[in-house]
C-alpha positions in Angstrom: -31.0 -37.2 -35.7 -27.5 -39.3 -36.6 -23.9 -37.4 -36.3 -21.8 -36.3 -38.7 -19.8 -40.0 -37.3 -22.3 -41.8 -37.3 -23.1 -41.4 -40.6 -19.8 -41.8 -41.9 -20.3 -45.9 -41.2 -23.9 -45.9 -42.2 -23.2 -44.5 -45.3 -21.1 -47.0 -46.7 -21.0 -50.4 -44.2 -19.0 -53.3 -44.9 -21.7 -55.3 -42.9 -25.3 -54.9 -41.9 -26.8 -56.4 -38.8 -30.7 -55.7 -38.7 -32.5 -56.9 -35.8 -30.8 -59.9 -34.9 -32.0 -61.9 -32.0 -30.8 -65.0 -31.0 -32.5 -67.7 -28.8 -31.2 -71.1 -27.2 -35.0 -72.6 -25.8 -35.9 -69.7 -23.0 -32.2 -67.9 -23.3 -32.2 -64.6 -25.5 -28.4 -64.6 -25.8 -29.0 -61.7 -28.5 -32.5 -59.3 -28.5 -33.3 -57.3 -31.3 -29.6 -56.1 -32.4 -28.8 -53.8 -35.0 -25.6 -51.6 -36.2 -22.6 -51.0 -38.8 -19.4 -51.4 -39.8 -18.1 -49.3 -41.8 -16.1 -50.5 -44.8 -12.2 -49.7 -43.5 -12.9 -49.0 -40.1 -11.5 -51.1 -37.3 -14.8 -51.7 -34.9 -15.6 -53.0 -31.6 -18.0 -55.0 -30.3 -17.2 -54.6 -26.1 -19.6 -55.3 -22.8 -19.4 -57.5 -19.5 -19.0 -60.7 -19.6 -22.4 -62.9 -20.8 -23.3 -60.0 -23.1 -23.5 -62.1 -26.3 -20.3 -61.0 -27.5 -19.1 -64.5 -29.3 -22.2 -64.9 -29.6 -23.5 -62.1 -32.8 -19.9 -63.2 -33.9 -20.9 -66.7 -34.7 -24.2 -65.4 -36.3 -22.4 -63.1 -38.0 -19.6 -65.9 -39.7 -22.2 -68.7 -39.7 -21.3 -71.3 -36.7 -25.2 -70.3 -35.2 -28.4 -69.6 -37.7 -29.9 -66.3 -36.3 -33.4 -67.1 -34.7 -34.8 -64.0 -36.1 -32.8 -61.0 -38.5 -30.5 -60.4 -41.5 -27.1 -59.8 -41.6 -25.7 -58.2 -44.9 -22.3 -58.4 -46.2 -21.3 -55.7 -49.1 -18.3 -56.4 -51.0 -18.6 -53.1 -53.8 -18.4 -49.2 -52.6 -21.9 -49.1 -54.8 -24.7 -51.4 -53.6 -27.8 -50.2 -53.6 -30.1 -50.7 -50.9 -32.5 -51.6 -53.7 -30.2 -54.5 -54.1 -30.6 -55.6 -50.8 -34.0 -56.0 -50.9 -34.5 -57.5 -53.9 -31.9 -60.2 -53.1 -33.8 -61.0 -49.9 -37.2 -61.4 -51.1 -35.4 -63.8 -54.5 -34.6 -66.4 -51.4 -31.1 -66.4 -53.1 -28.0 -66.2 -50.7 -26.3 -63.9 -52.8 -26.1 -61.6 -55.9 -23.3 -60.5 -58.0 -22.7 -58.0 -60.5 -20.3 -55.1 -62.1 -21.5 -52.4 -59.0 -20.3 -55.2 -56.6 -21.6 -58.0 -54.3 -24.0 -58.3 -51.9 -24.4 -61.4 -49.2 -27.1 -62.4 -46.8 -24.8 -64.0 -44.2 -28.2 -66.3 -42.2 -29.2 -68.4 -45.4 -25.1 -69.0 -45.9 -23.0 -72.4 -44.8 -20.1 -71.3 -42.2 -17.7 -72.3 -45.2 -19.2 -70.5 -47.6 -18.9 -67.5 -45.8 -15.3 -67.4 -45.8 -14.9 -69.1 -48.9 -17.4 -67.0 -50.9 -18.2 -63.8 -48.6 -15.0 -62.7 -47.7 -15.6 -62.9 -43.8 -12.6 -64.5 -41.6 -12.4 -65.0 -37.9 -10.2 -66.5 -35.3 -11.4 -67.7 -32.0 -11.3 -66.3 -28.5 -9.4 -69.9 -27.8 -6.5 -70.6 -29.7 -6.6 -72.9 -33.0 -3.8 -73.4 -34.8 -2.9 -76.5 -36.0 -0.4 -77.3 -33.2 1.6 -80.0 -35.2 2.3 -78.3 -38.8 5.2 -75.6 -38.5 4.1 -72.0 -38.8 4.5 -71.9 -42.4 2.3 -75.0 -43.6 -0.6 -73.2 -41.0 -1.0 -70.3 -44.1 -1.1 -73.0 -46.8 -3.4 -74.6 -45.3 -5.6 -71.3 -45.3 -5.4 -71.7 -49.2 -6.9 -74.6 -49.4 -9.3 -73.8 -51.8 -7.3 -71.4 -54.0 -5.1 -74.9 -55.1 -7.4 -77.4 -55.0 -9.1 -74.6 -57.4 -5.4 -74.7 -59.2 -5.2 -78.8 -59.2 -8.6 -79.0 -60.7 -10.1 -80.7 -57.6 -8.2 -83.4 -59.3 -4.1 -84.8 -59.5 -3.7 -81.8 -61.2 -1.1 -80.8 -58.0 0.7 -84.3 -58.1 1.3 -84.2 -61.8 2.2 -80.8 -61.2 0.4 -78.9 -63.8 2.0 -75.8 -64.8 -1.1 -73.7 -63.1 -1.2 -75.3 -60.0 3.1 -74.7 -59.6 2.1 -71.0 -60.4 -0.5 -71.3 -57.9 1.0 -72.7 -54.5 4.2 -70.2 -55.4 2.0 -67.2 -55.0 0.5 -68.8 -51.9 4.0 -69.4 -50.6 5.1 -66.2 -51.4 1.6 -65.0 -49.5 2.2 -67.1 -46.2 5.9 -65.6 -46.2 5.1 -61.9 -46.8 2.4 -62.4 -43.8 4.7 -63.8 -41.4 7.7 -61.2 -42.5 4.2 -58.5 -41.0 3.7 -60.5 -38.2 7.6 -60.6 -37.3 7.2 -64.7 -38.0 9.8 -65.4 -40.4 12.2 -66.6 -38.8 10.1 -69.0 -37.3 8.6 -70.2 -40.4 9.9 -74.3 -40.0 9.0 -74.8 -36.3 5.6 -76.7 -35.4 3.1 -74.0 -34.8 2.7 -75.0 -30.4 6.2 -74.6 -29.6 5.7 -70.6 -30.4 5.2 -68.7 -27.6 1.2 -67.4 -26.8 1.4 -64.0 -28.3 3.2 -65.1 -31.6 0.1 -67.7 -32.0 -2.1 -64.8 -31.6 -0.4 -63.1 -34.8 0.1 -66.3 -36.2 -3.7 -66.9 -35.9 -4.6 -63.5 -37.7 -1.7 -63.9 -40.4 -3.6 -67.3 -41.2 -7.1 -65.4 -41.6 -5.6 -63.1 -43.9 -4.4 -65.9 -46.1 -8.1 -66.1 -47.1 -8.2 -62.7 -48.4 -11.3 -61.2 -46.4 -12.6 -58.2 -46.7 -14.2 -58.3 -43.2 -11.8 -60.0 -40.3 -13.3 -60.9 -37.2 -11.4 -61.2 -34.1 -12.6 -63.0 -31.0 -10.3 -60.9 -27.7 -7.0 -60.7 -29.9 -5.0 -59.2 -26.9 -5.8 -61.3 -24.5 -3.2 -62.9 -22.2 -1.1 -60.2 -24.4 1.5 -58.3 -22.2 1.9 -54.3 -23.1 4.5 -54.4 -25.8 2.7 -57.4 -27.8 -0.8 -55.4 -27.0 1.2 -52.2 -29.0 2.5 -54.7 -31.7 -1.2 -56.0 -32.4 -2.3 -52.5 -32.8 0.2 -52.0 -35.1 -1.1 -55.2 -36.7 -4.2 -54.3 -36.6 -3.3 -50.6 -38.6 -1.6 -51.7 -41.0 -4.4 -54.5 -41.9 -7.1 -51.5 -42.1 -4.4 -49.0 -44.3 -2.9 -51.2 -46.1 -5.0 -54.3 -46.9 -7.9 -52.1 -47.0 -9.6 -54.7 -45.0 -12.5 -53.8 -41.9 -12.3 -55.3 -38.6 -14.7 -56.5 -36.3 -13.3 -57.2 -32.9 -14.7 -58.6 -29.2 -12.0 -57.0 -27.0 -12.1 -57.0 -23.3 -8.8 -54.7 -23.4 -10.3 -51.2 -23.1 -6.7 -49.7 -24.2 -6.6 -51.4 -27.1 -10.3 -50.6 -27.6 -10.1 -47.0 -27.0 -6.5 -46.6 -28.7 -7.8 -47.9 -32.2 -11.3 -48.0 -32.4 -13.1 -45.8 -35.1 -16.4 -47.1 -33.7 -17.3 -49.2 -30.5 -21.0 -51.2 -30.3 -21.8 -51.9 -26.2 -23.7 -55.0 -25.8 -25.2 -55.9 -21.9 -28.0 -58.9 -21.6 -27.4 -59.3 -25.1 -29.4 -55.5 -25.8 -27.6 -53.0 -27.8 -26.9 -49.9 -24.8 -24.5 -47.3 -26.4 -22.8 -47.3 -29.8 -20.6 -44.4 -31.4 -17.0 -43.3 -31.6 -14.5 -44.3 -28.7 -15.3 -40.9 -26.7 -18.5 -41.0 -26.6 -18.7 -44.8 -25.7 -16.4 -44.3 -22.9 -18.3 -41.4 -20.9 -21.7 -42.6 -21.4 -23.0 -43.5 -17.8 -25.1 -46.4 -19.5 -21.9 -48.3 -20.3 -20.1 -47.1 -17.2 -23.0 -48.4 -15.4 -22.8 -51.8 -17.1 -19.8 -52.7 -16.3 -19.9 -51.4 -12.7 -22.8 -54.5 -12.6 -25.1 -51.0 -11.6 -28.7 -51.3 -11.7 -31.0 -49.6 -14.6 -32.2 -47.5 -11.9 -29.1 -46.4 -10.9 -27.6 -44.8 -14.1 -29.2 -41.8 -13.1 -27.3 -41.3 -10.3 -23.7 -42.7 -12.2 -24.3 -39.9 -14.7 -25.2 -37.7 -12.2 -21.8 -39.1 -9.8 -20.2 -38.2 -13.5 -21.1 -34.5 -14.6 -20.5 -33.5 -10.5 -16.3 -34.9 -11.4 -16.4 -33.0 -14.6 -17.8 -29.8 -12.8 -15.3 -30.2 -10.3 -12.3 -31.1 -12.6 -13.7 -27.3 -14.3 -13.5 -25.5 -11.4 -10.0 -27.0 -10.4 -8.4 -25.6 -13.9 -10.1 -22.6 -13.8 -8.3 -22.0 -10.2 -5.4 -22.6 -11.9 -4.5 -25.6 -10.8 -4.9 -29.3 -11.9 -6.6 -32.3 -12.4 
């Protein structure tokens, strides 16, 4: 039976991954993976190196077409399950109605997943336009909006009123995100001149300028010092709480994961080995064994050791000592 915490993110998921499998020839990188990302949650996808985390991201964001499985994105809180089944059988990519929108991401091209479904991502390796200014990087992210305002013609060149309004709104949005990422004073500097941590924040700001419903971050804390990691946590909470954006992140910094995650999914060799709250996952013997590189047959021994440590700590506290 599902516990109360699990029911929360399965009750109103923004993203549902069902039986996802990704094969590269004889290599199974992701094996029959299912999980939900709750609306308004920060969900972490963790696991040892080579567990298949980035492959999952590439399937969700359209860089890979999965071998098997369904990836459903919901925009709207009242989308019934029957709508998803109807869409699946119809062969269409998405469906919109008064109750919300449903998108089958495995059927969509990567650029349409961003532009239509509202899924944005950053990459493990920073991919800014280094020769452009910090501000221009955020304006480029709003290219689709500006093109529509120009009528896909020379409307921008001749300064149509609708385009001028859209351009002003795009600049205002960019400046607002520069302010929230503490980059406003570097707006006119080349992006390549920013320190590493500032480039990480700029990538997140650029993704947010696309107005996503789901923000996918691939190791956003990689290479950050403790102060920068704390600033990242604050930024992600702001994005979740003030912009109603759900966050799915891959991260190796367990301090970041355990501090901000509402929900944690753990992969090992492409399979899900744990799924729950941060506290549940932290104490799961299978997770500890995976990170220690312990074989499956040794998991019971790890669990026994954890129970012994827990019993010893309890005994010390009952004797009035400290642990």
